[in-house]
ZADREN-681870 format. One record per atom (N, C-alpha, C): residue in three letters; atom name; x negated, y negated, z negated. Coordinates in nm, 2 decimals, decimal comma. Atoms other than C-alpha are relative to their C-alpha. Layout:
BEGIN
Ala;CA;X;Y;Z
...
END
This chain:
BEGIN
Met;N;0,02;-0,05;-0,11
Met;CA;11,93;-6,44;-14,13
Met;C;0,03;-0,10;0,10
Lys;N;-0,04;0,12;-0,12
Lys;CA;11,89;-6,68;-13,82
Lys;C;-0,01;0,07;0,11
Val;N;-0,03;-0,07;-0,12
Val;CA;12,00;-6,54;-13,49
Val;C;0,01;-0,12;0,11
Leu;N;-0,01;0,08;-0,10
Leu;CA;11,96;-6,71;-13,14
Leu;C;0,05;0,07;0,10
Ile;N;-0,09;0,01;-0,08
Ile;CA;12,22;-6,71;-12,90
Ile;C;-0,04;-0,03;0,14
Val;N;0,03;0,05;-0,13
Val;CA;12,08;-6,73;-12,52
Val;C;0,09;0,03;0,12
Leu;N;-0,11;0,00;-0,11
Leu;CA;12,33;-6,83;-12,25
Leu;C;-0,07;-0,05;0,13
Thr;N;0,04;0,02;-0,10
Thr;CA;12,29;-6,88;-11,91
Thr;C;0,05;-0,17;0,02
Ser;N;-0,02;0,14;-0,07
Ser;CA;12,27;-7,23;-11,72
Ser;C;0,05;0,01;0,14
His;N;-0,05;-0,05;-0,13
His;CA;12,38;-7,09;-11,39
His;C;0,13;-0,02;0,07
Asp;N;-0,12;0,00;-0,01
Asp;CA;12,71;-7,19;-11,25
Asp;C;0,06;0,05;0,11
Arg;N;-0,03;-0,03;-0,18
Arg;CA;12,74;-7,07;-10,87
Arg;C;-0,02;0,13;0,02
Leu;N;0,00;-0,16;-0,04
Leu;CA;12,81;-6,71;-10,75
Leu;C;-0,09;-0,03;0,15
Gly;N;0,09;-0,01;-0,12
Gly;CA;12,52;-6,71;-10,46
Gly;C;0,04;-0,13;0,06
Asp;N;-0,04;0,09;-0,08
Asp;CA;12,64;-6,94;-10,17
Asp;C;0,16;-0,01;0,05
Thr;N;-0,15;0,02;-0,02
Thr;CA;13,00;-6,86;-10,23
Thr;C;0,08;-0,13;-0,02
Gly;N;-0,09;0,11;0,06
Gly;CA;13,09;-7,19;-10,40
Gly;C;0,09;0,03;-0,08
Arg;N;-0,06;-0,03;0,09
Arg;CA;13,27;-6,98;-10,62
Arg;C;-0,08;-0,02;-0,14
Pro;N;0,05;0,06;0,14
Pro;CA;13,20;-7,08;-11,00
Pro;C;-0,03;0,12;-0,09
Thr;N;0,04;-0,10;0,11
Thr;CA;13,03;-6,86;-11,27
Thr;C;-0,05;-0,05;-0,12
Gly;N;0,07;0,05;0,13
Gly;CA;12,84;-6,88;-11,60
Gly;C;-0,03;0,14;-0,09
Phe;N;-0,03;-0,07;0,10
Phe;CA;12,88;-6,71;-11,92
Phe;C;0,13;0,07;-0,03
Trp;N;-0,12;-0,03;-0,01
Trp;CA;13,14;-6,47;-11,98
Trp;C;0,07;-0,01;-0,21
Leu;N;-0,04;0,04;0,14
Leu;CA;13,33;-6,59;-12,32
Leu;C;0,02;0,10;-0,09
Glu;N;-0,01;-0,10;0,07
Glu;CA;13,40;-6,25;-12,48
Glu;C;-0,12;0,04;-0,05
Glu;N;0,12;-0,06;0,02
Glu;CA;13,06;-6,17;-12,49
Glu;C;-0,08;-0,09;-0,10
Leu;N;0,04;0,10;0,08
Leu;CA;12,98;-6,49;-12,69
Leu;C;0,09;-0,01;-0,12
Ala;N;-0,08;0,03;0,08
Ala;CA;13,28;-6,51;-12,89
Ala;C;0,01;0,14;-0,13
Ala;N;-0,02;-0,12;0,08
Ala;CA;13,30;-6,15;-13,01
Ala;C;-0,12;0,03;-0,10
Pro;N;0,13;-0,02;0,05
Pro;CA;12,91;-6,15;-13,12
Pro;C;0,01;-0,11;-0,11
Tyr;N;0,02;0,10;0,04
Tyr;CA;12,95;-6,51;-13,25
Tyr;C;0,06;0,00;-0,16
Tyr;N;-0,07;0,01;0,10
Tyr;CA;13,23;-6,44;-13,52
Tyr;C;-0,08;0,14;-0,11
Arg;N;0,08;-0,08;0,05
Arg;CA;13,04;-6,11;-13,60
Arg;C;-0,12;-0,06;-0,08
Phe;N;0,08;0,03;0,05
Phe;CA;12,73;-6,29;-13,72
Phe;C;0,02;-0,09;-0,09
Lys;N;-0,01;0,08;0,10
Lys;CA;12,91;-6,56;-13,89
Lys;C;0,06;0,06;-0,12
Glu;N;-0,06;-0,07;0,09
Glu;CA;13,09;-6,31;-14,08
Glu;C;-0,13;0,07;-0,11
Ala;N;0,14;-0,07;0,09
Ala;CA;12,75;-6,15;-14,19
Ala;C;-0,10;-0,13;-0,07
Gly;N;0,12;0,10;0,09
Gly;CA;12,63;-6,50;-14,32
Gly;C;-0,11;-0,04;0,08
Trp;N;0,15;0,02;-0,07
Trp;CA;12,40;-6,54;-14,04
Trp;C;0,03;-0,17;0,05
Glu;N;0,00;0,09;-0,02
Glu;CA;12,28;-6,88;-13,92
Glu;C;-0,02;0,00;0,14
Ile;N;-0,02;-0,01;-0,17
Ile;CA;12,37;-6,91;-13,53
Ile;C;-0,07;-0,14;0,05
Thr;N;0,00;0,09;-0,11
Thr;CA;12,19;-7,13;-13,27
Thr;C;0,01;0,03;0,11
Leu;N;-0,03;-0,03;-0,11
Leu;CA;12,27;-7,15;-12,95
Leu;C;-0,11;-0,07;0,10
Ala;N;0,09;0,06;-0,10
Ala;CA;12,04;-7,20;-12,65
Ala;C;0,02;0,04;0,16
Ser;N;-0,01;-0,02;-0,14
Ser;CA;12,02;-7,22;-12,27
Ser;C;-0,12;-0,06;0,09
Pro;N;0,10;0,06;-0,07
Pro;CA;11,77;-7,30;-12,00
Pro;C;-0,02;-0,16;0,02
Arg;N;-0,02;0,15;-0,02
Arg;CA;11,89;-7,66;-11,95
Arg;C;0,05;-0,07;-0,10
Gly;N;-0,04;0,08;0,13
Gly;CA;12,04;-7,72;-12,30
Gly;C;0,15;-0,04;0,06
Gly;N;-0,14;0,05;-0,01
Gly;CA;12,35;-7,90;-12,33
Gly;C;0,12;0,08;-0,01
Arg;N;-0,11;-0,09;0,01
Arg;CA;12,69;-7,72;-12,23
Arg;C;-0,05;0,10;0,11
Pro;N;0,02;-0,10;-0,12
Pro;CA;12,65;-7,40;-12,05
Pro;C;0,12;0,07;0,06
Pro;N;-0,14;-0,01;-0,09
Pro;CA;12,89;-7,33;-11,77
Pro;C;0,06;0,13;-0,05
Leu;N;-0,10;-0,13;0,04
Leu;CA;13,18;-7,08;-11,87
Leu;C;0,06;0,06;0,12
Asp;N;-0,06;-0,06;-0,16
Asp;CA;13,29;-6,83;-11,58
Asp;C;0,13;-0,02;-0,05
Pro;N;-0,16;0,04;0,03
Pro;CA;13,67;-6,96;-11,58
Pro;C;0,06;0,13;0,00
Lys;N;-0,08;-0,11;-0,01
Lys;CA;13,76;-6,62;-11,50
Lys;C;0,04;0,06;-0,14
Ser;N;0,00;-0,06;0,16
Ser;CA;13,67;-6,50;-11,87
Ser;C;0,09;-0,08;-0,06
Asn;N;-0,08;0,05;0,11
Asn;CA;13,91;-6,73;-12,01
Asn;C;0,14;-0,01;0,07
Glu;N;-0,14;-0,04;-0,03
Glu;CA;14,21;-6,61;-11,79
Glu;C;0,06;0,07;-0,09
Thr;N;-0,08;-0,09;0,09
Thr;CA;14,48;-6,48;-11,98
Thr;C;-0,03;0,15;-0,03
Ala;N;0,03;-0,14;-0,03
Ala;CA;14,42;-6,13;-11,85
Ala;C;-0,12;0,05;-0,13
Phe;N;0,13;-0,03;0,07
Phe;CA;14,06;-6,18;-12,04
Phe;C;-0,03;-0,04;-0,12
Gln;N;0,00;0,09;0,12
Gln;CA;14,15;-6,37;-12,34
Gln;C;-0,01;0,11;-0,10
Thr;N;0,00;-0,10;0,12
Thr;CA;14,11;-6,17;-12,66
Thr;C;0,05;-0,08;-0,13
Glu;N;-0,02;0,09;0,18
Glu;CA;14,17;-6,27;-13,07
Glu;C;-0,11;-0,08;-0,01
Gln;N;0,16;0,07;0,03
Gln;CA;13,79;-6,37;-13,05
Gln;C;-0,01;-0,10;0,09
Thr;N;0,00;0,11;-0,09
Thr;CA;13,82;-6,59;-12,75
Thr;C;0,09;-0,10;-0,01
Arg;N;-0,09;0,11;0,04
Arg;CA;14,12;-6,78;-12,87
Arg;C;-0,04;-0,06;-0,14
Arg;N;0,09;0,05;0,12
Arg;CA;13,94;-6,80;-13,21
Arg;C;-0,11;-0,14;0,05
Phe;N;0,12;0,10;-0,05
Phe;CA;13,64;-6,96;-13,02
Phe;C;0,05;-0,12;0,05
Glu;N;-0,04;0,11;-0,06
Glu;CA;13,84;-7,18;-12,83
Glu;C;0,08;-0,11;-0,07
Ala;N;-0,10;0,10;0,06
Ala;CA;14,04;-7,32;-13,09
Ala;C;-0,10;-0,04;-0,16
Asp;N;0,11;0,03;0,13
Asp;CA;13,72;-7,36;-13,36
Asp;C;-0,07;-0,13;0,02
Pro;N;0,09;0,10;-0,06
Pro;CA;13,57;-7,70;-13,35
Pro;C;-0,16;0,00;-0,05
Glu;N;0,13;-0,02;0,02
Glu;CA;13,25;-7,60;-13,51
Glu;C;-0,06;0,11;0,13
Ala;N;0,08;-0,11;-0,11
Ala;CA;13,18;-7,32;-13,24
Ala;C;0,00;-0,11;0,11
Thr;N;0,01;0,08;-0,12
Thr;CA;13,30;-7,55;-12,95
Thr;C;-0,09;-0,10;-0,01
Ala;N;0,14;0,08;0,04
Ala;CA;13,05;-7,83;-13,10
Ala;C;-0,11;0,04;0,05
Ala;N;0,15;-0,07;-0,03
Ala;CA;12,76;-7,58;-13,09
Ala;C;-0,03;0,00;0,13
Leu;N;0,04;-0,06;-0,13
Leu;CA;12,84;-7,47;-12,75
Leu;C;-0,03;-0,13;0,10
Ala;N;-0,01;0,12;-0,05
Ala;CA;12,88;-7,83;-12,64
Ala;C;-0,15;-0,05;0,01
Asp;N;0,14;0,05;0,06
Asp;CA;12,49;-7,90;-12,76
Asp;C;-0,10;0,13;-0,02
Thr;N;0,11;-0,10;0,01
Thr;CA;12,28;-7,59;-12,67
Thr;C;-0,12;-0,05;-0,03
Val;N;0,14;0,08;0,01
Val;CA;11,89;-7,66;-12,73
Val;C;-0,06;0,09;0,10
Arg;N;0,08;-0,03;-0,11
Arg;CA;11,67;-7,60;-12,44
Arg;C;-0,07;0,10;-0,03
Leu;N;0,07;-0,11;0,02
Leu;CA;11,51;-7,27;-12,41
Leu;C;-0,11;0,00;-0,01
Asp;N;0,15;0,02;0,03
Asp;CA;11,17;-7,38;-12,37
Asp;C;-0,04;-0,10;-0,10
Thr;N;0,04;0,08;0,12
Thr;CA;11,18;-7,57;-12,70
Thr;C;0,00;0,10;-0,11
Val;N;-0,01;-0,11;0,12
Val;CA;11,25;-7,25;-12,92
Val;C;-0,13;0,09;0,03
Ser;N;0,11;-0,11;0,03
Ser;CA;11,00;-7,01;-13,08
Ser;C;0,04;0,12;-0,03
Ala;N;-0,06;-0,14;0,09
Ala;CA;11,08;-6,64;-13,16
Ala;C;-0,03;0,01;-0,11
Asp;N;0,03;-0,01;0,15
Asp;CA;10,89;-6,72;-13,49
Asp;C;0,10;-0,07;-0,08
Asp;N;-0,12;0,07;0,06
Asp;CA;11,18;-6,92;-13,59
Asp;C;0,15;0,07;-0,02
Tyr;N;-0,14;-0,08;0,02
Tyr;CA;11,46;-6,64;-13,55
Tyr;C;-0,06;0,13;-0,05
Asp;N;0,01;-0,15;0,02
Asp;CA;11,51;-6,32;-13,71
Asp;C;0,03;0,11;0,10
Thr;N;-0,05;-0,11;-0,09
Thr;CA;11,68;-6,16;-13,41
Thr;C;0,07;-0,11;0,10
Val;N;-0,05;0,10;-0,12
Val;CA;11,82;-6,27;-13,07
Val;C;0,09;0,08;0,07
Phe;N;-0,13;-0,08;-0,08
Phe;CA;12,13;-6,18;-12,88
Phe;C;0,03;-0,10;0,14
Tyr;N;-0,06;0,04;-0,15
Tyr;CA;12,23;-6,22;-12,49
Tyr;C;0,12;0,03;0,03
Pro;N;-0,15;-0,02;-0,09
Pro;CA;12,58;-6,25;-12,36
Pro;C;-0,06;0,01;0,13
Gly;N;0,01;-0,02;-0,11
Gly;CA;12,61;-6,16;-12,03
Gly;C;0,10;-0,11;0,07
Gly;N;-0,06;0,08;-0,14
Gly;CA;12,83;-6,30;-11,71
Gly;C;-0,09;0,02;0,08
His;N;0,06;-0,03;-0,08
His;CA;12,71;-6,30;-11,41
His;C;-0,11;-0,14;0,01
Gly;N;0,08;0,14;-0,02
Gly;CA;12,52;-6,64;-11,43
Gly;C;-0,17;0,04;-0,02
Pro;N;0,12;-0,03;0,05
Pro;CA;12,19;-6,47;-11,62
Pro;C;-0,08;0,07;0,13
Leu;N;0,06;-0,06;-0,09
Leu;CA;12,12;-6,29;-11,30
Leu;C;-0,08;-0,09;0,09
Trp;N;0,06;0,10;-0,09
Trp;CA;12,02;-6,60;-11,13
Trp;C;-0,11;-0,07;-0,08
Asp;N;0,10;0,10;0,07
Asp;CA;11,83;-6,83;-11,39
Asp;C;-0,06;0,09;-0,10
Leu;N;0,13;-0,06;0,10
Leu;CA;11,74;-6,62;-11,68
Leu;C;-0,08;0,12;0,02
Ala;N;0,09;-0,11;-0,07
Ala;CA;11,63;-6,30;-11,50
Ala;C;-0,12;-0,05;0,07
Glu;N;0,15;0,06;-0,04
Glu;CA;11,35;-6,51;-11,38
Glu;C;-0,04;-0,13;-0,06
Asp;N;0,04;0,08;0,08
Asp;CA;11,30;-6,74;-11,65
Asp;C;-0,12;0,03;-0,11
Thr;N;0,12;-0,05;0,11
Thr;CA;10,94;-6,73;-11,81
Thr;C;0,01;0,00;-0,15
His;N;-0,02;0,03;0,15
His;CA;11,06;-6,86;-12,13
His;C;0,09;0,11;-0,05
Ser;N;-0,08;-0,15;0,04
Ser;CA;11,32;-6,60;-12,15
Ser;C;-0,08;0,13;0,00
Ala;N;0,09;-0,13;0,00
Ala;CA;11,08;-6,32;-12,06
Ala;C;-0,09;-0,01;-0,13
Arg;N;0,12;0,02;0,13
Arg;CA;10,81;-6,45;-12,35
Arg;C;0,11;-0,01;-0,12
Leu;N;-0,10;-0,02;0,11
Leu;CA;11,11;-6,48;-12,60
Leu;C;0,01;0,15;-0,01
Ile;N;-0,03;-0,14;0,02
Ile;CA;11,19;-6,12;-12,54
Ile;C;-0,11;0,07;-0,04
Glu;N;0,13;-0,11;0,05
Glu;CA;10,84;-5,97;-12,54
Glu;C;-0,07;-0,04;-0,14
Thr;N;0,06;0,07;0,15
Thr;CA;10,74;-6,20;-12,86
Thr;C;0,08;0,06;-0,11
Thr;N;-0,11;-0,06;0,11
Thr;CA;11,07;-6,08;-13,05
Thr;C;-0,05;0,15;-0,05
Leu;N;0,03;-0,16;0,03
Leu;CA;11,00;-5,71;-12,98
Leu;C;-0,13;0,02;-0,05
Arg;N;0,14;-0,02;0,03
Arg;CA;10,62;-5,74;-13,03
Arg;C;-0,01;-0,04;-0,15
Thr;N;0,04;0,06;0,13
Thr;CA;10,66;-5,92;-13,38
Thr;C;0,10;0,08;-0,07
Gly;N;-0,09;-0,08;0,12
Gly;CA;10,90;-5,63;-13,51
Gly;C;0,14;-0,05;-0,04
Lys;N;-0,12;0,02;0,04
Lys;CA;11,22;-5,79;-13,47
Lys;C;0,13;0,06;0,11
Pro;N;-0,07;-0,03;-0,07
Pro;CA;11,52;-5,67;-13,29
Pro;C;0,06;-0,10;0,11
Ile;N;-0,09;0,09;-0,05
Ile;CA;11,73;-5,79;-13,02
Ile;C;0,07;0,06;0,11
Ala;N;-0,13;-0,03;-0,07
Ala;CA;12,06;-5,74;-12,79
Ala;C;0,02;-0,05;0,13
Leu;N;-0,06;0,06;-0,13
Leu;CA;12,17;-5,78;-12,46
Leu;C;0,09;0,08;0,05
Val;N;-0,12;-0,06;-0,05
Val;CA;12,51;-5,72;-12,30
Val;C;0,04;-0,02;0,15
Cys;N;-0,06;0,02;-0,09
Cys;CA;12,68;-5,67;-11,99
Cys;C;-0,10;0,00;0,11
His;N;0,10;0,06;-0,08
His;CA;12,47;-5,85;-11,71
His;C;-0,11;-0,03;-0,06
Ala;N;0,13;0,03;0,07
Ala;CA;12,21;-5,96;-11,96
Ala;C;-0,12;0,08;-0,03
Pro;N;0,11;-0,09;-0,02
Pro;CA;12,01;-5,63;-11,96
Pro;C;-0,10;-0,04;0,15
Gly;N;0,09;0,06;-0,13
Gly;CA;11,91;-5,78;-11,61
Gly;C;-0,09;-0,07;0,00
Val;N;0,08;0,06;0,03
Val;CA;11,72;-6,00;-11,79
Val;C;-0,14;0,04;-0,03
Leu;N;0,15;-0,05;0,05
Leu;CA;11,46;-5,80;-11,85
Leu;C;-0,06;0,05;0,10
Arg;N;0,08;-0,05;-0,12
Arg;CA;11,36;-5,73;-11,51
Arg;C;-0,19;-0,03;0,01
His;N;0,14;0,04;-0,01
His;CA;11,03;-5,92;-11,54
His;C;-0,09;0,01;-0,15
Thr;N;0,07;-0,02;0,15
Thr;CA;10,96;-5,84;-11,92
Thr;C;-0,10;0,11;0,02
Leu;N;0,11;-0,08;-0,01
Leu;CA;10,65;-5,65;-11,98
Leu;C;-0,06;0,03;-0,15
Asn;N;0,08;-0,07;0,11
Asn;CA;10,48;-5,41;-12,26
Asn;C;-0,15;-0,11;-0,01
Glu;N;0,18;0,05;0,01
Glu;CA;10,12;-5,53;-12,38
Glu;C;-0,07;0,05;0,11
Asp;N;0,12;-0,07;-0,10
Asp;CA;9,97;-5,30;-12,15
Asp;C;0,04;-0,01;0,16
Gly;N;-0,04;0,06;-0,10
Gly;CA;10,17;-5,46;-11,86
Gly;C;0,07;0,07;0,11
Thr;N;-0,10;-0,09;-0,06
Thr;CA;10,39;-5,19;-11,77
Thr;C;0,16;-0,08;-0,03
Pro;N;-0,15;0,06;0,04
Pro;CA;10,75;-5,29;-11,75
Pro;C;0,09;0,06;-0,16
Leu;N;-0,05;0,01;0,13
Leu;CA;10,93;-5,36;-12,09
Leu;C;0,13;0,15;-0,03
Val;N;-0,11;-0,09;-0,02
Val;CA;11,23;-5,12;-11,99
Val;C;-0,04;0,17;0,00
Arg;N;0,03;-0,14;-0,05
Arg;CA;11,02;-4,82;-11,87
Arg;C;-0,01;0,10;-0,10
Asn;N;0,00;-0,11;0,13
Asn;CA;11,08;-4,50;-12,08
Asn;C;0,06;-0,05;-0,10
Arg;N;-0,05;0,04;0,11
Arg;CA;11,31;-4,67;-12,32
Arg;C;0,16;0,02;0,08
Lys;N;-0,14;-0,02;-0,01
Lys;CA;11,69;-4,59;-12,34
Lys;C;0,06;-0,12;0,04
Val;N;-0,03;0,15;-0,02
Val;CA;11,89;-4,87;-12,18
Val;C;0,16;0,03;0,06
Thr;N;-0,14;0,00;-0,08
Thr;CA;12,24;-4,94;-12,03
Thr;C;0,01;-0,16;0,03
Gly;N;-0,05;0,15;-0,08
Gly;CA;12,42;-5,25;-11,86
Gly;C;0,13;0,03;0,08
Phe;N;-0,11;-0,03;-0,06
Phe;CA;12,66;-5,31;-11,65
Phe;C;0,00;0,08;0,16
Thr;N;0,05;-0,13;-0,10
Thr;CA;12,71;-5,03;-11,40
Thr;C;0,03;-0,06;0,16
Asn;N;-0,06;0,03;-0,16
Asn;CA;12,74;-5,04;-11,00
Asn;C;0,15;0,00;0,00
Ser;N;-0,17;0,00;-0,02
Ser;CA;13,11;-4,94;-11,01
Ser;C;0,08;-0,10;-0,07
Glu;N;-0,08;0,09;0,06
Glu;CA;13,21;-5,19;-11,24
Glu;C;-0,06;-0,15;0,09
Glu;N;0,01;0,13;-0,08
Glu;CA;13,02;-5,47;-11,01
Glu;C;0,09;0,03;0,13
Glu;N;-0,08;-0,02;-0,10
Glu;CA;13,19;-5,28;-10,72
Glu;C;0,17;-0,06;-0,05
Gly;N;-0,12;0,03;0,05
Gly;CA;13,52;-5,32;-10,92
Gly;C;0,05;-0,15;0,00
Val;N;-0,03;0,13;-0,01
Val;CA;13,48;-5,71;-10,95
Val;C;-0,03;-0,07;0,15
Gln;N;0,03;0,06;-0,13
Gln;CA;13,39;-5,73;-10,59
Gln;C;-0,14;-0,06;0,05
Leu;N;0,13;0,11;0,02
Leu;CA;13,04;-5,89;-10,64
Leu;C;-0,11;0,09;0,05
Thr;N;0,15;-0,08;-0,02
Thr;CA;12,81;-5,62;-10,51
Thr;C;-0,07;-0,05;0,11
Asp;N;0,10;0,07;-0,10
Asp;CA;12,70;-5,81;-10,20
Asp;C;-0,02;-0,15;-0,04
Ile;N;0,04;0,14;0,03
Ile;CA;12,69;-6,14;-10,39
Ile;C;-0,13;0,00;-0,08
Val;N;0,10;0,01;0,13
Val;CA;12,47;-6,09;-10,70
Val;C;-0,14;0,03;0,08
Pro;N;0,13;-0,03;-0,06
Pro;CA;12,10;-6,10;-10,62
Pro;C;-0,08;0,12;-0,03
Phe;N;0,03;-0,16;0,04
Phe;CA;12,06;-5,74;-10,79
Phe;C;0,10;0,07;-0,06
Leu;N;-0,11;-0,07;0,08
Leu;CA;12,26;-5,48;-10,95
Leu;C;-0,07;0,06;-0,12
Val;N;0,03;-0,03;0,16
Val;CA;12,19;-5,43;-11,32
Val;C;-0,04;0,14;0,00
Glu;N;0,06;-0,14;0,00
Glu;CA;12,19;-5,06;-11,30
Glu;C;-0,09;0,05;0,08
Asp;N;0,11;-0,03;-0,10
Asp;CA;11,98;-5,04;-11,00
Asp;C;-0,13;-0,04;-0,05
Glu;N;0,10;0,07;0,04
Glu;CA;11,75;-5,28;-11,15
Glu;C;-0,10;0,11;-0,11
Leu;N;0,07;-0,04;0,09
Leu;CA;11,69;-5,11;-11,46
Leu;C;-0,03;0,18;0,01
Val;N;0,06;-0,13;-0,06
Val;CA;11,67;-4,74;-11,30
Val;C;-0,15;-0,02;0,07
Lys;N;0,15;0,05;-0,06
Lys;CA;11,39;-4,90;-11,07
Lys;C;-0,13;-0,02;-0,09
Leu;N;0,12;0,05;0,06
Leu;CA;11,20;-5,03;-11,33
Leu;C;-0,04;0,13;-0,15
Gly;N;0,05;-0,13;0,06
Gly;CA;11,16;-4,67;-11,51
Gly;C;0,12;0,02;-0,17
Gly;N;-0,08;0,01;0,13
Gly;CA;11,44;-4,74;-11,82
Gly;C;0,09;0,16;0,05
His;N;-0,07;-0,12;0,02
His;CA;11,62;-4,41;-11,92
His;C;0,14;-0,06;0,02
Tyr;N;-0,11;0,09;-0,02
Tyr;CA;11,95;-4,58;-11,79
Tyr;C;0,12;0,14;-0,03
Thr;N;-0,13;-0,09;0,03
Thr;CA;12,31;-4,40;-11,92
Thr;C;0,08;-0,10;-0,02
Lys;N;-0,10;0,09;0,01
Lys;CA;12,64;-4,54;-11,90
Lys;C;0,15;0,11;-0,05
Thr;N;-0,10;-0,06;0,03
Thr;CA;13,02;-4,43;-12,00
Thr;C;0,10;-0,03;0,13
Asp;N;-0,09;0,06;-0,09
Asp;CA;13,34;-4,50;-11,81
Asp;C;0,01;-0,13;0,01
Asp;N;-0,03;0,12;-0,03
Asp;CA;13,40;-4,82;-11,65
Asp;C;0,07;-0,11;-0,11
Trp;N;-0,07;0,11;0,09
Trp;CA;13,51;-5,12;-11,88
Trp;C;0,00;0,06;-0,16
Gln;N;-0,02;-0,03;0,13
Gln;CA;13,48;-4,90;-12,20
Gln;C;-0,13;-0,02;-0,10
Pro;N;0,12;0,04;0,10
Pro;CA;13,25;-4,97;-12,50
Pro;C;-0,11;0,08;0,01
Tyr;N;0,07;-0,09;-0,01
Tyr;CA;12,93;-4,84;-12,50
Tyr;C;-0,13;-0,07;-0,02
Val;N;0,13;0,03;0,04
Val;CA;12,60;-4,92;-12,67
Val;C;-0,11;0,11;0,01
Val;N;0,14;-0,07;0,04
Val;CA;12,24;-4,80;-12,68
Val;C;-0,10;-0,04;-0,04
Gln;N;0,11;0,05;0,06
Gln;CA;11,97;-4,83;-12,90
Gln;C;-0,11;0,09;0,04
Asp;N;0,13;-0,05;-0,04
Asp;CA;11,61;-4,78;-12,84
Asp;C;-0,09;-0,06;-0,09
Gly;N;0,09;0,08;0,12
Gly;CA;11,38;-4,88;-13,14
Gly;C;0,09;-0,13;-0,02
Leu;N;-0,07;0,13;0,07
Leu;CA;11,44;-5,24;-13,18
Leu;C;0,06;-0,07;0,14
Leu;N;-0,08;0,08;-0,12
Leu;CA;11,61;-5,29;-12,81
Leu;C;0,16;0,07;0,02
Ile;N;-0,15;-0,01;0,00
Ile;CA;11,99;-5,29;-12,80
Ile;C;0,06;-0,03;0,13
Thr;N;-0,09;0,04;-0,10
Thr;CA;12,19;-5,29;-12,49
Thr;C;0,14;0,05;0,01
Gly;N;-0,17;-0,03;-0,01
Gly;CA;12,58;-5,30;-12,41
Gly;C;0,03;0,03;0,13
Gln;N;-0,03;0,00;-0,14
Gln;CA;12,74;-5,19;-12,09
Gln;C;0,08;-0,12;0,04
Asn;N;-0,11;0,13;-0,03
Asn;CA;13,00;-5,47;-12,06
Asn;C;0,07;-0,07;-0,09
Pro;N;-0,03;0,09;0,11
Pro;CA;13,20;-5,71;-12,23
Pro;C;0,08;0,07;-0,14
Ala;N;-0,06;-0,09;0,10
Ala;CA;13,39;-5,45;-12,43
Ala;C;-0,12;0,03;-0,08
Ser;N;0,15;-0,07;0,08
Ser;CA;13,04;-5,35;-12,58
Ser;C;-0,06;-0,11;-0,08
Ser;N;0,10;0,07;0,08
Ser;CA;12,94;-5,69;-12,70
Ser;C;0,03;-0,02;-0,15
Gly;N;-0,02;0,00;0,12
Gly;CA;13,11;-5,70;-13,04
Gly;C;-0,07;0,14;-0,06
Pro;N;0,10;-0,11;0,05
Pro;CA;12,97;-5,33;-13,13
Pro;C;-0,13;0,00;0,04
Ala;N;0,16;0,03;-0,02
Ala;CA;12,61;-5,45;-12,98
Ala;C;-0,05;-0,09;-0,11
Ala;N;0,03;0,11;0,11
Ala;CA;12,65;-5,72;-13,23
Ala;C;0,00;0,08;-0,14
Asp;N;0,00;-0,11;0,13
Asp;CA;12,74;-5,45;-13,51
Asp;C;-0,14;0,06;-0,03
Thr;N;0,12;-0,06;0,01
Thr;CA;12,46;-5,27;-13,41
Thr;C;-0,14;-0,09;-0,04
Leu;N;0,11;0,10;0,02
Leu;CA;12,21;-5,55;-13,42
Leu;C;0,01;-0,05;-0,16
Ile;N;0,00;0,06;0,12
Ile;CA;12,33;-5,69;-13,74
Ile;C;-0,03;0,13;-0,10
Lys;N;0,05;-0,11;0,10
Lys;CA;12,28;-5,33;-13,92
Lys;C;-0,14;0,03;0,02
Leu;N;0,15;-0,02;-0,02
Leu;CA;11,95;-5,30;-13,75
Leu;C;-0,11;-0,12;-0,05
Ala;N;0,10;0,11;0,07
Ala;CA;11,81;-5,65;-13,83
Ala;C;0,01;-0,01;-0,17
Thr;N;0,00;0,01;0,14
Thr;CA;11,94;-5,62;-14,19
Thr;C;-0,11;0,11;-0,06
Thr;N;0,11;-0,09;0,05
Thr;CA;11,73;-5,31;-14,23
Thr;C;-0,15;-0,03;0,01
His;N;0,13;0,03;-0,05
His;CA;11,43;-5,46;-14,07
His;C;-0,04;-0,14;-0,08
Ala;N;0,00;0,11;0,05
Ala;CA;11,47;-5,77;-14,28
Ala;C;-0,08;0,02;-0,14
END
């Protein structure tokens, strides 16, 4: 099985001057789930090369066994340093796609036409996809074949308004994931803040927060294996 992991290239929190990027746990936990499943992993980002890591995600309080393993893994860090450009990838070359979050995707991937096309094509060709934490916000411009929002009438989750409030970025982010998914007509549900929560609707899997990234990957592996 071949999985494409799509990371952000955006490194600034609006005009605050503060850094952002992808959240390490949301890459590391799925990465090792996929490795252990024997999958071939390709990392991509809009600009290619090394995507920006949200430095907060590598602070001691947010480190996990998987993030420490990733940081000490020469093969993993080499792959991260040399992601392929998103506009060069084709959905046809992969069995499934996974989007880690972090705040960065709200600025670049949410507005990226290549990303939208990748998601639409993956689902239309009968392949599963998973997005966690802020990454479900990347669905904001994706469409069904009839032109309606892709998330309309689908069960979804993603980073909650209260979680955004908890990290004090409600007024900084370009949009709130929870509000956007509801506005698009998604059947949005959530659990308590920071607790693992994964929702599956057909081939679409979404996870609420960093703690949901490993469980979302497990759900994706099960689904992709079934559809193989």
